[in-house]
DRENMISE-847717 format. One record per residue (C-alpha): residue number from 1; residue in three letters; z, x negated, y. Coordinates in steps of 0.001 Angstrom, whole numbers, plus 500000, padded with zeros to 6 digits. Example, Ala and Ser with C-alpha at 12.3 -4.5 7.8 and 13.67 -1.06 7.14 Angstrom:
+-----+--------+--------+--------+--------+
! num ! residu !     c3 !     c1 !     c2 !
+-----+--------+--------+--------+--------+
!   1 !    ALA ! 507800 ! 487700 ! 495500 !
!   2 !    SER ! 507140 ! 486330 ! 498940 !
+-----+--------+--------+--------+--------+
This chain:
+-----+--------+--------+--------+--------+
! num ! residu !     c3 !     c1 !     c2 !
+-----+--------+--------+--------+--------+
!   1 !    MET ! 083733 ! 211011 ! 900817 !
!   2 !    PRO ! 082535 ! 210882 ! 897018 !
!   3 !    ARG ! 086597 ! 209305 ! 896314 !
!   4 !    ARG ! 088109 ! 211914 ! 899507 !
!   5 !    ASN ! 086819 ! 214424 ! 897194 !
!   6 !    ARG ! 088285 ! 213178 ! 893604 !
!   7 !    ILE ! 091560 ! 212568 ! 895264 !
!   8 !    MET ! 091452 ! 216045 ! 896418 !
!   9 !    GLY ! 090374 ! 217469 ! 893089 !
!  10 !    ARG ! 093557 ! 215739 ! 891727 !
!  11 !    LEU ! 096053 ! 216768 ! 894325 !
!  12 !    GLY ! 095008 ! 220158 ! 893755 !
!  13 !    ARG ! 095133 ! 219823 ! 889818 !
!  14 !    TYR ! 098709 ! 218274 ! 890163 !
!  15 !    ILE ! 099944 ! 221268 ! 892590 !
!  16 !    LEU ! 098716 ! 223479 ! 890540 !
!  17 !    PHE ! 099776 ! 222204 ! 887470 !
!  18 !    THR ! 103532 ! 222019 ! 888988 !
!  19 !    ALA ! 103512 ! 225941 ! 890168 !
!  20 !    THR ! 101907 ! 226881 ! 886397 !
!  21 !    VAL ! 104674 ! 225133 ! 884667 !
!  22 !    ALA ! 107348 ! 226404 ! 887009 !
!  23 !    PHE ! 105857 ! 229964 ! 886458 !
!  24 !    LEU ! 104854 ! 230103 ! 882901 !
!  25 !    ALA ! 109145 ! 228966 ! 882834 !
!  26 !    VAL ! 110428 ! 231283 ! 884706 !
!  27 !    VAL ! 108491 ! 234347 ! 884066 !
!  28 !    SER ! 108852 ! 233822 ! 879898 !
!  29 !    THR ! 112738 ! 233419 ! 880610 !
!  30 !    LEU ! 113130 ! 236476 ! 882582 !
!  31 !    THR ! 110480 ! 238743 ! 879944 !
!  32 !    VAL ! 112839 ! 237097 ! 877224 !
!  33 !    MET ! 116292 ! 237974 ! 878631 !
!  34 !    VAL ! 114433 ! 241654 ! 879374 !
!  35 !    TRP ! 113511 ! 242084 ! 876469 !
!  36 !    LEU ! 116313 ! 241419 ! 874768 !
!  37 !    THR ! 118382 ! 244006 ! 876522 !
!  38 !    GLN ! 115076 ! 246565 ! 874902 !
!  39 !    ALA ! 115565 ! 244854 ! 871466 !
!  40 !    LEU ! 119481 ! 245720 ! 871517 !
!  41 !    ARG ! 118647 ! 249610 ! 872653 !
!  42 !    ARG ! 116279 ! 249937 ! 869373 !
!  43 !    ILE ! 118160 ! 248021 ! 866839 !
!  44 !    ASP ! 119685 ! 251563 ! 865852 !
!  45 !    LEU ! 116440 ! 251498 ! 864088 !
!  46 !    LEU ! 117431 ! 248706 ! 861452 !
!  47 !    ALA ! 121241 ! 250312 ! 861725 !
!  48 !    SER ! 121338 ! 253902 ! 861361 !
!  49 !    GLN ! 117535 ! 254733 ! 860419 !
!  50 !    GLY ! 117002 ! 251864 ! 857764 !
!  51 !    GLN ! 113801 ! 251193 ! 859040 !
!  52 !    THR ! 111944 ! 247131 ! 857885 !
!  53 !    ILE ! 112316 ! 244538 ! 860275 !
!  54 !    VAL ! 108337 ! 244498 ! 860700 !
!  55 !    MET ! 109126 ! 248125 ! 862259 !
!  56 !    PHE ! 111712 ! 247285 ! 864305 !
!  57 !    ALA ! 109647 ! 244170 ! 865490 !
!  58 !    SER ! 106613 ! 246287 ! 866214 !
!  59 !    ILE ! 107932 ! 249001 ! 868256 !
!  60 !    VAL ! 110078 ! 246008 ! 870286 !
!  61 !    ALA ! 106854 ! 244424 ! 871160 !
!  62 !    LEU ! 105092 ! 247284 ! 871919 !
!  63 !    THR ! 107465 ! 247368 ! 875213 !
!  64 !    LEU ! 106117 ! 243740 ! 876320 !
!  65 !    PRO ! 103739 ! 244638 ! 878705 !
!  66 !    THR ! 105533 ! 246799 ! 880968 !
!  67 !    PHE ! 108865 ! 244077 ! 881623 !
!  68 !    LEU ! 105924 ! 241481 ! 881905 !
!  69 !    MET ! 104006 ! 243842 ! 884524 !
!  70 !    VAL ! 107885 ! 244102 ! 886083 !
!  71 !    THR ! 108793 ! 240207 ! 885750 !
!  72 !    ALA ! 105036 ! 238288 ! 886592 !
!  73 !    PRO ! 105497 ! 238837 ! 890587 !
!  74 !    PHE ! 109083 ! 237880 ! 890660 !
!  75 !    ALA ! 108339 ! 235105 ! 888579 !
!  76 !    LEU ! 105379 ! 233691 ! 890642 !
!  77 !    PHE ! 107460 ! 234389 ! 894180 !
!  78 !    LEU ! 110243 ! 231966 ! 892281 !
!  79 !    ALA ! 107460 ! 229569 ! 891403 !
!  80 !    VAL ! 105951 ! 229108 ! 894279 !
!  81 !    LEU ! 109481 ! 228509 ! 896201 !
!  82 !    TYR ! 110647 ! 225902 ! 893524 !
!  83 !    THR ! 106990 ! 223992 ! 893989 !
!  84 !    LEU ! 107407 ! 223966 ! 898167 !
!  85 !    ASN ! 111041 ! 223225 ! 897601 !
!  86 !    ARG ! 110428 ! 220328 ! 895324 !
!  87 !    PHE ! 107750 ! 219040 ! 897846 !
!  88 !    ASN ! 109303 ! 219315 ! 900855 !
!  89 !    GLY ! 112706 ! 217486 ! 899296 !
!  90 !    ASP ! 110340 ! 214715 ! 897888 !
!  91 !    SER ! 108662 ! 214415 ! 901554 !
!  92 !    GLU ! 105214 ! 215107 ! 899499 !
!  93 !    LEU ! 104028 ! 217819 ! 901457 !
!  94 !    ILE ! 104907 ! 215138 ! 904669 !
!  95 !    VAL ! 103297 ! 212730 ! 902966 !
!  96 !    MET ! 100385 ! 214517 ! 902302 !
!  97 !    SER ! 100285 ! 216130 ! 906134 !
!  98 !    ALA ! 100374 ! 212300 ! 907105 !
!  99 !    ALA ! 097077 ! 211321 ! 905239 !
! 100 !    GLY ! 095471 ! 214582 ! 906559 !
! 101 !    VAL ! 096015 ! 216743 ! 903696 !
! 102 !    SER ! 095854 ! 220418 ! 905874 !
! 103 !    PRO ! 097725 ! 223421 ! 904701 !
! 104 !    TRP ! 094974 ! 225365 ! 903239 !
! 105 !    GLN ! 094455 ! 222137 ! 900668 !
! 106 !    VAL ! 097706 ! 222781 ! 899501 !
! 107 !    PHE ! 097654 ! 227024 ! 899529 !
! 108 !    GLY ! 094395 ! 226673 ! 897771 !
! 109 !    PRO ! 095615 ! 226004 ! 894281 !
! 110 !    LEU ! 098565 ! 227781 ! 894870 !
! 111 !    PHE ! 096366 ! 230738 ! 896025 !
! 112 !    CYS ! 094569 ! 230497 ! 892704 !
! 113 !    LEU ! 097619 ! 231105 ! 890577 !
! 114 !    ALA ! 098519 ! 233650 ! 892896 !
! 115 !    LEU ! 095139 ! 235513 ! 891854 !
! 116 !    ALA ! 095299 ! 234741 ! 888108 !
! 117 !    VAL ! 098594 ! 236865 ! 888409 !
! 118 !    ALA ! 097561 ! 239440 ! 890275 !
! 119 !    LEU ! 094805 ! 240056 ! 888183 !
! 120 !    LEU ! 097303 ! 240070 ! 885357 !
! 121 !    SER ! 099466 ! 242506 ! 886488 !
! 122 !    GLY ! 096498 ! 244733 ! 887619 !
! 123 !    SER ! 095041 ! 244504 ! 884113 !
! 124 !    ILE ! 098963 ! 245118 ! 882563 !
! 125 !    ALA ! 099470 ! 248166 ! 884994 !
! 126 !    THR ! 095775 ! 249916 ! 884526 !
! 127 !    TYR ! 095182 ! 249462 ! 881120 !
! 128 !    PHE ! 097476 ! 247443 ! 878929 !
! 129 !    ALA ! 101047 ! 249198 ! 879981 !
! 130 !    PRO ! 100185 ! 252923 ! 879237 !
! 131 !    MET ! 098432 ! 251780 ! 876294 !
! 132 !    SER ! 101569 ! 250363 ! 874637 !
! 133 !    MET ! 103458 ! 253078 ! 876049 !
! 134 !    ARG ! 101331 ! 255616 ! 873837 !
! 135 !    ALA ! 101583 ! 253732 ! 871147 !
! 136 !    LEU ! 105428 ! 253158 ! 871246 !
! 137 !    ARG ! 106085 ! 256669 ! 871541 !
! 138 !    ASP ! 103447 ! 257962 ! 868435 !
! 139 !    GLN ! 105763 ! 255464 ! 866437 !
! 140 !    ILE ! 108898 ! 256869 ! 867105 !
! 141 !    ALA ! 107655 ! 259828 ! 866790 !
! 142 !    ARG ! 106681 ! 258785 ! 863187 !
! 143 !    VAL ! 110115 ! 257145 ! 862539 !
! 144 !    ASN ! 111539 ! 260325 ! 863571 !
! 145 !    ALA ! 109903 ! 262716 ! 861048 !
! 146 !    ASP ! 110134 ! 260384 ! 858120 !
! 147 !    ILE ! 113146 ! 262615 ! 857229 !
! 148 !    VAL ! 112913 ! 260726 ! 853539 !
! 149 !    THR ! 113361 ! 257492 ! 854659 !
! 150 !    ASN ! 116545 ! 259066 ! 857374 !
! 151 !    VAL ! 117905 ! 260808 ! 853525 !
! 152 !    ALA ! 117728 ! 258131 ! 851532 !
! 153 !    GLN ! 120251 ! 255246 ! 853050 !
! 154 !    PRO ! 122126 ! 254181 ! 850086 !
! 155 !    GLY ! 126164 ! 253571 ! 850810 !
! 156 !    ARG ! 125893 ! 255181 ! 854660 !
! 157 !    PHE ! 126623 ! 258600 ! 855708 !
! 158 !    THR ! 123544 ! 260049 ! 857729 !
! 159 !    ALA ! 123751 ! 262697 ! 860031 !
! 160 !    ILE ! 120246 ! 264354 ! 859862 !
! 161 !    GLU ! 121222 ! 267191 ! 862539 !
! 162 !    ARG ! 124648 ! 268146 ! 863937 !
! 163 !    GLY ! 126630 ! 269428 ! 860798 !
! 164 !    LEU ! 124680 ! 268100 ! 858382 !
! 165 !    THR ! 125390 ! 264964 ! 856421 !
! 166 !    PHE ! 123807 ! 263196 ! 853664 !
! 167 !    HIS ! 125567 ! 260512 ! 851606 !
! 168 !    ILE ! 123695 ! 258346 ! 849096 !
! 169 !    ARG ! 125683 ! 255781 ! 846505 !
! 170 !    ASP ! 122641 ! 254042 ! 845269 !
! 171 !    ARG ! 118653 ! 254168 ! 845064 !
! 172 !    THR ! 117009 ! 252743 ! 842232 !
! 173 !    ALA ! 113462 ! 251137 ! 841663 !
! 174 !    GLY ! 111904 ! 254160 ! 840582 !
! 175 !    GLY ! 113030 ! 256642 ! 843447 !
! 176 !    THR ! 116185 ! 258406 ! 841543 !
! 177 !    LEU ! 118695 ! 258807 ! 843930 !
! 178 !    HIS ! 122676 ! 258933 ! 843033 !
! 179 !    GLY ! 126166 ! 259450 ! 843977 !
! 180 !    ILE ! 124398 ! 262132 ! 846235 !
! 181 !    PHE ! 127021 ! 263859 ! 848874 !
! 182 !    ILE ! 125485 ! 266520 ! 851196 !
! 183 !    HIS ! 127833 ! 268484 ! 853669 !
! 184 !    ASP ! 126539 ! 271089 ! 855527 !
! 185 !    ALA ! 128578 ! 273044 ! 857798 !
! 186 !    ARG ! 126517 ! 274405 ! 859723 !
! 187 !    GLU ! 127387 ! 277914 ! 859095 !
! 188 !    LYS ! 130688 ! 279177 ! 859460 !
! 189 !    VAL ! 130991 ! 279195 ! 855915 !
! 190 !    ALA ! 130595 ! 275350 ! 855228 !
! 191 !    GLN ! 128863 ! 273721 ! 851776 !
! 192 !    THR ! 129282 ! 270632 ! 849996 !
! 193 !    PHE ! 127347 ! 269244 ! 847459 !
! 194 !    ILE ! 128253 ! 266764 ! 844885 !
! 195 !    ALA ! 125660 ! 265934 ! 842790 !
! 196 !    ASP ! 125613 ! 263006 ! 839738 !
! 197 !    ARG ! 121430 ! 262368 ! 840446 !
! 198 !    GLY ! 118687 ! 263656 ! 842319 !
! 199 !    ARG ! 114753 ! 263160 ! 843306 !
! 200 !    ILE ! 112958 ! 263564 ! 846310 !
! 201 !    ILE ! 109614 ! 265504 ! 845407 !
! 202 !    ASP ! 106965 ! 266330 ! 847946 !
! 203 !    ALA ! 105508 ! 269864 ! 846472 !
! 204 !    PRO ! 102271 ! 271898 ! 847641 !
! 205 !    GLY ! 105325 ! 274481 ! 848302 !
! 206 !    GLY ! 107205 ! 272133 ! 850717 !
! 207 !    LEU ! 109870 ! 268755 ! 850372 !
! 208 !    PHE ! 113044 ! 269252 ! 848059 !
! 209 !    LEU ! 115805 ! 267133 ! 846936 !
! 210 !    VAL ! 116323 ! 268223 ! 843709 !
! 211 !    LEU ! 119585 ! 267611 ! 842464 !
! 212 !    GLU ! 121142 ! 267478 ! 838429 !
! 213 !    ALA ! 123893 ! 267638 ! 837249 !
! 214 !    GLY ! 126269 ! 268539 ! 839996 !
! 215 !    SER ! 128819 ! 271421 ! 842070 !
! 216 !    LEU ! 128714 ! 273317 ! 845217 !
! 217 !    HIS ! 131626 ! 273756 ! 846853 !
! 218 !    ARG ! 132127 ! 276487 ! 849409 !
! 219 !    SER ! 134467 ! 277277 ! 852015 !
! 220 !    GLY ! 135208 ! 279541 ! 855326 !
! 221 !    SER ! 135070 ! 282822 ! 856392 !
! 222 !    GLU ! 131920 ! 284949 ! 857275 !
! 223 !    THR ! 134044 ! 286465 ! 859820 !
! 224 !    ILE ! 136934 ! 285197 ! 862551 !
! 225 !    GLY ! 139986 ! 285850 ! 860943 !
! 226 !    GLY ! 138315 ! 287023 ! 857770 !
! 227 !    PRO ! 139304 ! 285708 ! 854093 !
! 228 !    ALA ! 138664 ! 282252 ! 853482 !
! 229 !    GLU ! 135875 ! 282206 ! 851126 !
! 230 !    ASN ! 136595 ! 279428 ! 848406 !
! 231 !    SER ! 134614 ! 278402 ! 845698 !
! 232 !    ILE ! 133223 ! 275816 ! 843365 !
! 233 !    VAL ! 129827 ! 276284 ! 841122 !
! 234 !    GLU ! 128177 ! 273987 ! 838547 !
! 235 !    PHE ! 124407 ! 273568 ! 838783 !
! 236 !    PRO ! 122211 ! 271832 ! 835832 !
! 237 !    ARG ! 119707 ! 271528 ! 839155 !
! 238 !    TYR ! 119348 ! 272469 ! 842261 !
! 239 !    ALA ! 116233 ! 271692 ! 845187 !
! 240 !    PHE ! 118010 ! 271783 ! 848086 !
! 241 !    ASP ! 114972 ! 272788 ! 850926 !
! 242 !    LEU ! 114217 ! 269355 ! 852995 !
! 243 !    SER ! 111249 ! 271018 ! 855062 !
! 244 !    GLN ! 113211 ! 272405 ! 857510 !
! 245 !    PHE ! 114095 ! 269019 ! 859070 !
! 246 !    ARG ! 110814 ! 267555 ! 858721 !
! 247 !    HIS ! 108461 ! 267430 ! 862050 !
! 248 !    GLU ! 105292 ! 267155 ! 861784 !
! 249 !    ILE ! 103483 ! 265187 ! 864423 !
! 250 !    THR ! 101408 ! 267108 ! 865841 !
! 251 !    GLU ! 102684 ! 266482 ! 870123 !
! 252 !    THR ! 099434 ! 265823 ! 871607 !
! 253 !    TYR ! 100887 ! 265735 ! 875323 !
! 254 !    TYR ! 101491 ! 262263 ! 877006 !
! 255 !    ARG ! 103200 ! 261536 ! 880215 !
! 256 !    PRO ! 101225 ! 260492 ! 883023 !
! 257 !    ASN ! 102416 ! 256758 ! 882632 !
! 258 !    GLU ! 101295 ! 256915 ! 879036 !
! 259 !    ARG ! 097874 ! 257846 ! 879736 !
! 260 !    PRO ! 094789 ! 256152 ! 880864 !
! 261 !    LEU ! 093712 ! 255364 ! 884312 !
! 262 !    LEU ! 090842 ! 258280 ! 884721 !
! 263 !    GLU ! 093120 ! 260856 ! 882937 !
! 264 !    VAL ! 095425 ! 259884 ! 885622 !
! 265 !    LEU ! 093218 ! 259971 ! 888189 !
! 266 !    TRP ! 090882 ! 263148 ! 887460 !
! 267 !    PRO ! 094069 ! 265088 ! 885133 !
! 268 !    ALA ! 093147 ! 268479 ! 883362 !
! 269 !    ALA ! 092868 ! 271446 ! 885543 !
! 270 !    ASP ! 095087 ! 273359 ! 882874 !
! 271 !    ASP ! 097649 ! 269747 ! 882052 !
! 272 !    PRO ! 101469 ! 271428 ! 882590 !
! 273 !    THR ! 102677 ! 268356 ! 884273 !
! 274 !    LEU ! 100113 ! 268835 ! 887245 !
! 275 !    LYS ! 101301 ! 272328 ! 887220 !
! 276 !    VAL ! 105168 ! 271866 ! 887670 !
! 277 !    ASP ! 104859 ! 268439 ! 889082 !
! 278 !    PRO ! 101869 ! 267235 ! 890503 !
! 279 !    GLY ! 103294 ! 264600 ! 892341 !
! 280 !    ARG ! 104475 ! 262158 ! 889246 !
! 281 !    PHE ! 100566 ! 262073 ! 888797 !
! 282 !    ARG ! 100328 ! 260868 ! 892268 !
! 283 !    VAL ! 103156 ! 258587 ! 892170 !
! 284 !    GLU ! 101303 ! 257043 ! 888881 !
! 285 !    LEU ! 098208 ! 256377 ! 890284 !
! 286 !    HIS ! 099147 ! 254623 ! 893517 !
! 287 !    GLN ! 101957 ! 252659 ! 891484 !
! 288 !    ARG ! 098946 ! 251188 ! 889287 !
! 289 !    LEU ! 096320 ! 250725 ! 891960 !
! 290 !    SER ! 099002 ! 248971 ! 893757 !
! 291 !    THR ! 100484 ! 246304 ! 891862 !
! 292 !    PRO ! 097830 ! 243527 ! 892245 !
! 293 !    LEU ! 098884 ! 243727 ! 895831 !
! 294 !    TYR ! 102723 ! 242540 ! 895556 !
! 295 !    PRO ! 102400 ! 239358 ! 893735 !
! 296 !    LEU ! 099431 ! 238464 ! 896486 !
! 297 !    ALA ! 102068 ! 239698 ! 898927 !
! 298 !    SER ! 105200 ! 237532 ! 897616 !
! 299 !    PHE ! 102744 ! 234797 ! 896865 !
! 300 !    LEU ! 101846 ! 234498 ! 900909 !
! 301 !    ILE ! 105210 ! 235255 ! 902201 !
! 302 !    ALA ! 106621 ! 232138 ! 900129 !
! 303 !    PHE ! 103734 ! 229765 ! 901513 !
! 304 !    ALA ! 104818 ! 231541 ! 904984 !
! 305 !    PHE ! 108322 ! 230511 ! 904996 !
! 306 !    LEU ! 107814 ! 227067 ! 903282 !
! 307 !    GLY ! 104109 ! 225956 ! 903340 !
! 308 !    ALA ! 105093 ! 223641 ! 906376 !
! 309 !    PRO ! 106496 ! 220383 ! 906014 !
! 310 !    ARG ! 110411 ! 220442 ! 906729 !
! 311 !    THR ! 112691 ! 216888 ! 907083 !
! 312 !    THR ! 115714 ! 218497 ! 906971 !
! 313 !    ARG ! 117652 ! 220315 ! 904089 !
! 314 !    GLN ! 119051 ! 222686 ! 906446 !
! 315 !    SER ! 115797 ! 224317 ! 907305 !
! 316 !    ARG ! 114409 ! 224290 ! 903706 !
! 317 !    TRP ! 117730 ! 226280 ! 903239 !
! 318 !    LEU ! 116891 ! 229020 ! 905769 !
! 319 !    ALA ! 113269 ! 229047 ! 904994 !
! 320 !    LEU ! 114410 ! 229748 ! 901429 !
! 321 !    GLY ! 116455 ! 232464 ! 902962 !
! 322 !    GLY ! 114246 ! 233910 ! 904795 !
! 323 !    ALA ! 111214 ! 234484 ! 901948 !
! 324 !    ALA ! 114014 ! 236118 ! 899771 !
! 325 !    THR ! 114905 ! 238480 ! 902380 !
! 326 !    ALA ! 111345 ! 239569 ! 903489 !
! 327 !    VAL ! 110697 ! 239423 ! 899778 !
! 328 !    SER ! 113235 ! 241593 ! 898616 !
! 329 !    ALA ! 112453 ! 244134 ! 902188 !
! 330 !    LEU ! 109255 ! 244211 ! 900431 !
! 331 !    GLN ! 110160 ! 245788 ! 897195 !
! 332 !    LEU ! 112944 ! 247905 ! 898714 !
! 333 !    ALA ! 110603 ! 249501 ! 900763 !
! 334 !    SER ! 107658 ! 250363 ! 897902 !
! 335 !    PHE ! 110130 ! 251747 ! 895749 !
! 336 !    ALA ! 111381 ! 254316 ! 898728 !
! 337 !    CYS ! 107904 ! 255020 ! 899681 !
! 338 !    ILE ! 107935 ! 256224 ! 895719 !
! 339 !    GLY ! 110110 ! 258962 ! 896426 !
! 340 !    LEU ! 107715 ! 260073 ! 899916 !
! 341 !    VAL ! 104533 ! 259889 ! 897319 !
! 342 !    ALA ! 105998 ! 262281 ! 895151 !
! 343 !    ARG ! 106627 ! 264814 ! 897447 !
! 344 !    SER ! 103699 ! 264620 ! 900282 !
! 345 !    PRO ! 100048 ! 263819 ! 899960 !
! 346 !    LEU ! 100108 ! 262169 ! 903287 !
! 347 !    ALA ! 102461 ! 259552 ! 901772 !
! 348 !    ALA ! 099925 ! 258433 ! 899756 !
! 349 !    PRO ! 098769 ! 255186 ! 902405 !
! 350 !    LEU ! 102184 ! 253612 ! 902116 !
! 351 !    PRO ! 102297 ! 251470 ! 898425 !
! 352 !    TYR ! 099423 ! 250173 ! 899881 !
! 353 !    LEU ! 100570 ! 249707 ! 903671 !
! 354 !    PHE ! 103457 ! 247667 ! 903042 !
! 355 !    PRO ! 102087 ! 245108 ! 900576 !
! 356 !    ILE ! 098594 ! 244754 ! 903121 !
! 357 !    SER ! 100784 ! 244257 ! 906306 !
! 358 !    ALA ! 102767 ! 241828 ! 904354 !
! 359 !    ILE ! 099501 ! 240126 ! 903475 !
! 360 !    ALA ! 098308 ! 240038 ! 907064 !
! 361 !    LEU ! 101345 ! 239061 ! 908758 !
! 362 !    SER ! 102018 ! 235998 ! 906061 !
! 363 !    LEU ! 098284 ! 234707 ! 906836 !
! 364 !    ALA ! 098505 ! 235165 ! 910694 !
! 365 !    SER ! 101673 ! 232815 ! 910280 !
! 366 !    ILE ! 099890 ! 230310 ! 908189 !
! 367 !    ALA ! 097123 ! 230134 ! 910307 !
! 368 !    GLY ! 099260 ! 229247 ! 913096 !
! 369 !    ARG ! 099094 ! 232251 ! 915103 !
! 370 !    PHE ! 102814 ! 232551 ! 914926 !
! 371 !    GLU ! 105506 ! 230590 ! 913587 !
! 372 !    THR ! 108220 ! 232458 ! 911235 !
! 373 !    ARG ! 111708 ! 231792 ! 912395 !
! 374 !    VAL ! 115030 ! 232956 ! 911406 !
! 375 !    PRO ! 117108 ! 234315 ! 914096 !
! 376 !    ALA ! 118752 ! 232223 ! 916874 !
! 377 !    PHE ! 122243 ! 233919 ! 915354 !
! 378 !    VAL ! 121767 ! 233312 ! 912189 !
! 379 !    GLN ! 120466 ! 229324 ! 913502 !
! 380 !    SER ! 123621 ! 229133 ! 915034 !
! 381 !    ILE ! 125921 ! 230528 ! 912504 !
! 382 !    THR ! 124101 ! 228092 ! 909975 !
! 383 !    ASP ! 124992 ! 225048 ! 911876 !
! 384 !    THR ! 128267 ! 225791 ! 912214 !
! 385 !    VAL ! 128897 ! 225650 ! 908367 !
! 386 !    VAL ! 126834 ! 223197 ! 907588 !
! 387 !    ARG ! 128634 ! 220654 ! 910216 !
! 388 !    ARG ! 131969 ! 222019 ! 908737 !
! 389 !    VAL ! 130685 ! 221278 ! 905431 !
! 390 !    GLU ! 129579 ! 218075 ! 906181 !
! 391 !    ARG ! 132995 ! 217458 ! 908207 !
! 392 !    MET ! 135156 ! 217899 ! 904803 !
! 393 !    GLU ! 132630 ! 215684 ! 902341 !
! 394 !    THR ! 133442 ! 213046 ! 905071 !
! 395 !    VAL ! 137064 ! 213504 ! 904631 !
+-----+--------+--------+--------+--------+
């Protein structure tokens, strides 16, 4: 008996190791692919706003928990499919069955992995994802409020707002700006400032760009069809007010997906979003609480279709297709019920009903209460295709 327990322990570790390696490979690949698309969207922080690579990296890194929450259940499903299909392809499941290993002994190690992924997804959904989204919003707000960084970018034409463009030729180590060009076309009479040098000064009265040894060019008309006003005025010093573009970070309102779980569960009675759209809080709450159910449902669906030994490649492909179809249907149902939950509180059980139903049906199938089979017409079509392919290979 101890020897048998050691063999079962080794077998369990082997199954768990194979599935875990597959899961880590898939989840890292999917997350990096999705993360790179987000990184490309944020590249404007370097290209147009002059932020450092550290700031860029910190902002992009804050999006990782959200992506991981999305990719982890799908990666688990693919890892379980890969593991069971490999065991079937190498006839390992058949050998295990012949040696007296029950399907539940194969199920146990894979369930441990699925449970770990479910706990990971749940912790990300309830805590880490809202915290990272909140930090991301604060970080972007600070970047947008940094008017000094936005203006003092040597060699670039920077549009602070519509009709207002800055250009700085150079910036010395002491903070002096050289070759300053400012074009202000926000009013009917456009103004263009050209200065040899200048400095940004944060004084008690406001934030100013003090221009030195420059000129002001005015062109345009105050009225439609009126006389054009064109003039050039030279000045030894001119203070251009930047305070109007400085956005203080006083925003304290956060969207429901950026709030802690307790704030979503019990929002303040005077919350503006709660008054206008209470469905957003309801959707966010039930999405977070139901998130751990979907990795478990995906795993059980995969095991119900591929957990039994299969001797032919044909039946394995049909099982793979059936599992993929079932998981796709589950995901589509989860997306569809979001709109229903937003419109009516009576639809609140739906995000839990679909995965729990999938879990119950999959467990019943694994226990032998019924067998997961593809429809007869699909089986017939597949048999015909396989026979034709085999005929072509022999020609």
